[in-house]
C-alpha positions in Angstrom: 113.8 72.8 112.5 112.2 76.1 111.6 110.3 76.8 108.4 113.1 79.1 107.3 115.8 76.5 107.7 113.7 73.9 105.9 113.4 76.3 102.9 117.1 76.9 103.0 117.8 73.2 103.0 115.5 72.8 100.0 117.0 75.6 98.1 120.7 75.1 98.8 122.2 72.2 96.8 125.7 73.1 98.0 124.9 72.1 101.6 124.2 68.4 101.3 122.7 66.4 104.1 125.5 63.8 103.7 129.3 64.0 103.2 129.4 60.9 101.0 131.9 60.9 98.1 131.0 60.6 94.5 131.4 56.8 94.4 129.0 56.4 97.3 126.5 58.9 95.9 126.7 57.1 92.5 125.9 53.8 94.2 123.1 55.5 96.1 121.5 56.9 92.9 121.7 53.5 91.1 120.3 51.7 94.2 117.4 54.2 94.6 116.4 54.0 90.9 116.8 50.2 90.9 114.4 50.0 93.9 111.9 52.2 92.2 112.1 50.2 88.9 111.8 46.8 90.7 108.8 48.0 92.8 107.0 49.4 89.8 107.8 46.7 87.2 108.2 43.5 89.2 106.0 44.0 92.3 103.4 46.3 90.5 103.5 48.8 93.3 102.0 52.2 92.7 104.5 54.7 91.5 103.8 57.0 94.5 104.8 54.3 97.0 107.7 53.2 94.9 109.1 56.8 94.7 108.6 57.3 98.4 110.5 54.1 99.3 113.2 54.7 96.6 113.8 58.2 98.1 114.4 56.8 101.6 116.6 54.1 100.2 118.6 56.7 98.3 119.1 58.7 101.4 120.1 55.7 103.5 122.7 54.4 101.0 124.1 57.9 100.7 124.6 57.9 104.4 122.2 60.7 105.2 120.4 60.6 108.7 116.9 59.2 108.2 115.2 62.2 109.7 116.9 64.5 107.2 116.1 62.2 104.3 112.5 62.2 105.3 112.5 66.0 105.7 114.1 66.4 102.2 111.4 64.1 100.7 108.5 65.8 102.3 109.8 69.3 101.6 110.3 68.4 97.9 106.8 66.8 97.8 105.2 69.8 99.3 107.0 72.3 97.1 106.2 70.4 93.9 102.5 70.0 94.7 102.4 73.7 95.7 104.0 74.6 92.4 102.1 72.5 89.9 99.2 70.8 91.9 96.7 73.6 91.3 97.6 73.8 87.6 97.1 70.0 87.2 93.7 70.3 88.9 92.6 73.2 86.7 93.7 71.4 83.6 91.7 68.3 84.6 88.6 70.4 85.2 89.0 72.1 81.8 89.5 68.8 80.1 86.4 67.3 81.8 84.3 70.3 80.8 85.5 70.1 77.3 84.6 66.4 77.0 81.3 66.3 78.8 79.9 69.4 77.0 80.6 67.9 73.6 83.1 70.6 72.8 85.8 68.0 72.0 83.4 66.3 69.7 82.5 69.6 68.1 86.2 70.3 67.2 86.6 66.7 65.9 83.5 66.8 63.7 84.2 70.3 62.3 87.8 69.5 61.3 86.8 66.1 59.9 84.1 67.7 57.8 86.8 69.8 56.1 89.2 67.0 55.5 89.2 64.0 53.3 91.3 61.5 51.4 95.0 62.2 51.8 94.3 65.0 54.2 92.7 62.8 56.8 96.0 61.8 58.7 96.9 65.5 58.9 93.4 66.3 60.2 93.9 63.7 62.9 97.2 65.3 64.0 95.5 68.7 64.2 92.6 67.3 66.2 94.8 65.4 68.6 97.1 68.4 69.1 94.2 70.8 69.9 92.4 68.3 72.1 95.6 67.2 73.7 96.5 70.7 75.0 94.3 70.6 78.1 93.9 66.9 78.5 96.0 64.2 80.1 97.3 61.6 77.6 95.0 58.7 78.8 91.9 61.0 78.7 92.8 62.1 75.2 93.1 58.5 74.0 89.7 57.6 75.4 88.2 60.6 73.6 89.9 60.1 70.3 89.7 56.3 69.9 86.0 56.3 68.9 86.8 59.0 66.3 89.9 57.1 64.9 88.0 53.8 64.6 84.9 55.5 63.1 86.9 57.4 60.5 88.9 54.3 59.6 85.8 52.2 59.2 83.6 54.7 57.3 86.4 55.9 55.0 88.0 52.4 54.5 91.3 53.7 55.9 94.1 51.7 57.5 93.7 51.9 61.3 97.4 52.8 61.6 97.2 55.4 58.9 94.6 57.3 61.0 95.6 56.1 64.5 99.3 56.9 64.5 98.9 60.6 63.7 96.4 61.0 66.5 98.7 59.2 69.0 101.6 61.3 67.9 99.7 64.5 68.5 98.7 63.5 72.0 102.1 62.2 72.9 104.0 65.3 71.8 101.6 67.5 73.8 102.1 65.3 76.8 105.9 65.3 76.7 106.8 68.8 75.5 104.0 71.3 76.1 102.9 72.8 79.5 100.5 72.7 81.3 101.0 68.9 81.2 102.4 67.6 84.5 105.8 66.5 83.2 106.9 69.7 81.6 105.5 71.8 84.5 107.5 69.8 87.0 110.7 70.1 84.9 110.1 73.9 84.5 109.8 74.2 88.3 112.8 72.0 89.0 115.3 73.9 86.7 113.6 77.3 87.2 112.9 77.8 83.6 110.7 80.5 82.1 107.3 78.9 81.3 106.4 81.3 78.4 109.8 80.7 76.6 109.5 77.0 77.2 106.0 76.9 75.8 107.1 78.9 72.7 110.1 76.7 72.0 108.0 73.6 72.8 105.4 74.6 70.1 108.3 75.3 67.7 109.8 71.9 68.2 106.5 70.0 68.5 105.3 71.0 65.0 108.0 69.3 62.9 108.2 66.4 65.4 104.6 65.5 65.2 104.7 65.8 61.4 107.5 63.2 61.1 106.2 60.9 63.8 102.5 61.3 62.7 101.5 61.5 59.1 104.9 60.6 57.6 105.6 57.6 59.9 102.0 56.4 59.6 102.6 55.5 56.0 105.3 53.0 57.1 103.3 51.8 60.1 100.3 51.0 57.9 102.5 48.8 55.7 104.0 47.1 58.7 100.8 46.4 60.5 97.5 46.0 58.7 94.6 45.2 61.1 90.9 45.5 60.7 88.9 47.9 62.8 88.0 46.2 66.2 84.3 46.9 66.4 84.1 45.8 70.0 86.3 48.7 71.0 84.1 51.5 69.7 82.6 53.2 72.8 79.8 55.8 72.8 80.9 59.4 72.3 80.2 61.7 75.2 78.0 64.1 73.3 75.6 61.5 71.8 73.1 62.1 74.6 73.2 65.9 74.3 70.7 68.0 72.5 73.1 71.0 72.0 76.8 71.4 71.8 79.0 74.5 72.0 80.1 76.1 68.8 83.4 75.3 67.2 84.8 78.9 67.4 83.9 79.3 71.1 85.3 75.9 72.0 88.6 76.4 70.1 89.0 79.9 71.7 88.5 78.4 75.2 91.0 75.7 74.6 93.7 78.0 73.2 93.0 80.8 75.8 95.6 79.7 78.4 98.2 79.1 75.7 97.6 82.6 74.2 97.9 84.2 77.6 101.1 82.5 78.5 102.7 83.1 75.1 101.6 86.8 75.4 103.5 87.1 78.7 106.6 85.6 77.1 106.4 88.0 74.2 105.9 91.1 76.4 108.9 89.9 78.5 111.0 89.9 75.4 109.8 93.2 73.9 109.5 95.3 77.1 112.1 93.8 79.3 111.4 96.2 82.1 109.8 94.7 85.2 108.8 98.2 86.5 106.6 99.0 83.5 102.8 98.6 84.1 102.2 96.6 80.9 104.7 94.0 81.9 103.3 93.7 85.4 99.8 93.2 84.0 101.0 90.4 81.7 103.0 88.9 84.5 99.7 88.3 86.2 97.4 87.4 83.4 100.0 85.2 81.7 100.9 83.3 84.8 99.9 79.6 84.5 97.5 79.8 87.4 95.6 82.8 86.1 95.7 81.6 82.5 94.2 78.2 83.4 91.7 79.6 85.9 90.5 82.1 83.3 90.0 79.2 80.8 88.0 77.2 83.3 85.8 80.2 84.2 85.3 81.1 80.5 84.6 77.5 79.7 81.7 77.4 82.1 80.0 80.0 79.9 81.3 79.0 76.4 81.1 75.2 76.9 78.8 74.4 79.8 76.0 76.8 79.2 75.6 76.1 75.5 75.3 72.4 76.3 72.4 73.2 78.5 74.2 72.5 81.8 72.9 74.1 84.9 74.8 75.1 88.1 74.5 71.7 89.6 75.6 69.8 86.5 78.7 72.1 86.1 79.5 71.7 89.8 79.3 67.9 89.3 81.6 68.1 86.3 84.2 70.0 88.3 84.0 67.4 91.1 84.3 64.5 88.7 87.2 66.2 86.9 89.2 66.5 90.1 88.6 62.9 91.4 90.8 61.0 88.9 93.9 63.2 89.3 94.6 62.2 92.9 97.0 59.5 91.8 98.7 61.8 89.3 99.2 64.5 92.0 100.7 61.9 94.4 103.1 60.6 91.7 104.2 64.1 90.7 104.6 65.1 94.3 106.6 62.0 95.2 108.7 62.6 92.1 109.4 66.1 93.5 110.3 64.5 96.8 112.7 62.1 95.1 114.2 65.1 93.2 114.8 67.0 96.4 116.4 64.0 98.1 118.8 63.8 95.1 119.6 67.5 95.4 120.0 67.5 99.2 122.2 64.4 99.1 124.5 66.3 96.8 123.8 64.1 93.7 123.0 67.1 91.5 126.3 68.8 92.4 128.0 65.4 91.7 126.5 65.3 88.2 127.6 68.9 87.7 131.2 68.1 88.8 131.5 65.0 86.7 129.9 66.6 83.6 132.6 69.3 83.6 135.2 66.6 82.6 132.9 65.1 79.9 132.8 66.2 76.3 129.0 65.9 76.2 126.6 68.8 75.9 124.4 69.3 79.0 121.2 69.1 76.8 122.3 65.7 75.5 123.2 64.5 79.0 119.7 65.5 80.2 118.1 63.6 77.3 120.1 60.5 77.9 119.3 60.4 81.7 115.6 60.8 80.9 115.8 58.0 78.3 117.4 55.6 80.8 114.8 56.3 83.5 112.0 56.0 80.9 113.2 52.6 79.7 113.6 51.4 83.3 110.3 52.7 84.8 108.0 53.0 81.8 106.7 56.3 83.1 107.3 59.5 81.2 106.4 61.5 84.3 108.7 59.6 86.6 111.5 60.0 84.0 110.9 63.7 83.7 110.8 64.5 87.4 113.8 62.3 88.2 115.9 63.6 85.4 115.0 67.2 86.2 116.3 66.6 89.7 119.6 65.2 88.5 120.4 67.9 86.0 118.9 70.9 87.8 122.4 72.2 88.8 123.4 72.3 85.2 120.8 75.1 84.6 122.5 77.5 87.1 124.8 79.1 84.5 122.5 78.7 81.5 120.7 81.5 79.7 116.9 81.7 79.8 116.6 80.1 76.4 118.9 77.2 77.1 117.2 76.5 80.4 113.9 76.2 78.5 115.7 73.9 76.0 116.9 71.8 79.0 113.3 71.2 80.0 112.4 70.2 76.4 115.5 67.8 76.2 114.2 66.1 79.4 110.7 65.9 78.0 111.9 64.4 74.7 114.0 61.8 76.5 111.0 60.8 78.7 109.1 59.6 75.6 111.7 57.2 74.3 110.6 53.7 73.3 107.5 52.9 75.4 107.3 49.1 76.0 105.7 46.5 78.2 106.3 48.4 81.5 104.3 51.4 80.3 100.5 51.6 80.9 100.2 53.5 77.7 101.6 50.6 75.7 98.8 48.3 76.9 96.1 50.9 76.4 97.1 51.4 72.8 97.4 47.6 72.3 93.9 46.8 73.6 92.1 49.7 71.9 93.5 49.0 68.5 93.3 45.2 68.9 97.1 44.7 68.3 99.5 41.9 69.3 102.5 42.8 71.5 104.8 42.7 68.4 102.5 44.9 66.4 102.3 47.4 69.2 106.1 47.6 69.3 106.3 48.1 65.5 103.8 51.0 65.6 103.4 52.7 69.0 106.9 52.0 70.4 108.7 53.0 67.2 106.5 56.1 67.0 107.5 57.1 70.6 111.1 56.6 69.7 110.8 58.8 66.6 109.2 61.6 68.7 112.0 61.3 71.3 114.9 61.3 68.8 113.5 64.0 66.5 112.5 66.3 69.3 115.9 65.8 71.0 117.7 66.5 67.8 115.7 69.7 67.2 116.5 70.8 70.8 120.2 70.4 70.1 120.0 72.2 66.7 118.0 75.1 68.3 120.6 75.4 71.0 123.1 76.3 68.4 121.2 79.4 67.1 119.6 80.8 70.3 
């Protein structure tokens, strides 16, 4: 098959690789997802392998020739990695540079020096939200846990009163705000405008993180009152550094890609003429690739050099930043392969056909699908990429604003009720020294609040835009 015909196959959901009816396709979807869930939860297989096997099972049960199912999977994997792989890599490098230079600690210490008393939970939300922009969730937790435990111990605060706002800030960034992998994959799948999605994501994230963070932390602190686990206080990255970058320079570097991408969205709305030079310029500088690349290059001078890093040290940071994301890239890529298999088998069109007879909004349907997959697999990223593949055809007749809201509905659903099949659940449990029941009362409930509040705000916003 030529390259052109491969691209046509990937782009044309109305030419499925199987002639199966809706019933058979429905069984194929349930079987494929069930295989993925069983392999991840029961057999502890890596999500990349589980998604690969599940995609092939989906194609086989749907009656697609195996060679075409393989082609669909590999085409989707390649397209997804091509679309978001470089962005994930650049985000990882920026996050590593931010951590190793002491820039993250500089932001934390500066904001904490200005806060105190009742303002401390709000300060933790602000810190986590800023730090969480360029960092993956797990990296953000590792960076913030020492701060949370130190503040709780020195200020005699409840661990949950300080910890829940920090976790809420990180989780909301992870689920709703690009350039995190989940939102990026969903944007690519439904062909949403990144700048508009980012703007709406920030708009929805602010009230969501307030409700799930400082407000819920009051309740969580009453439900679960545990002492600070001293054994879990690791050394901070900047303790061995003689110098750290300044607060202003660090904050500007972190926010640079966000400002560039939002500027592009604003120019698109105000100018709305692709032929004009100003819009063409912002189309380039506001693209995710250029925005993140600019932040990394600027960060070398605003973060690395002030910390006293030479060329070899900076090169080593870049290399170390890229190493841990191999697994993430493979999972995201395999999720894209699963999505493409769904589309090429005709499942997306099936969802579109069935949904026409339902009295349920497309945004709510997307949220519900993401919730089900999240509960089953425990992975927000898997839930996002799978749900995006299923509901992608719904975006065909949507406006730019509603397509962006579709992405955010999927992201909100992907955060619903983290429990024992989610690695984040155990990470929080061990770091805070909680029992399983205490983790459910705090972390799991907080995730559910984020999902429900963000999902509700998406639906409300869809009524006015």
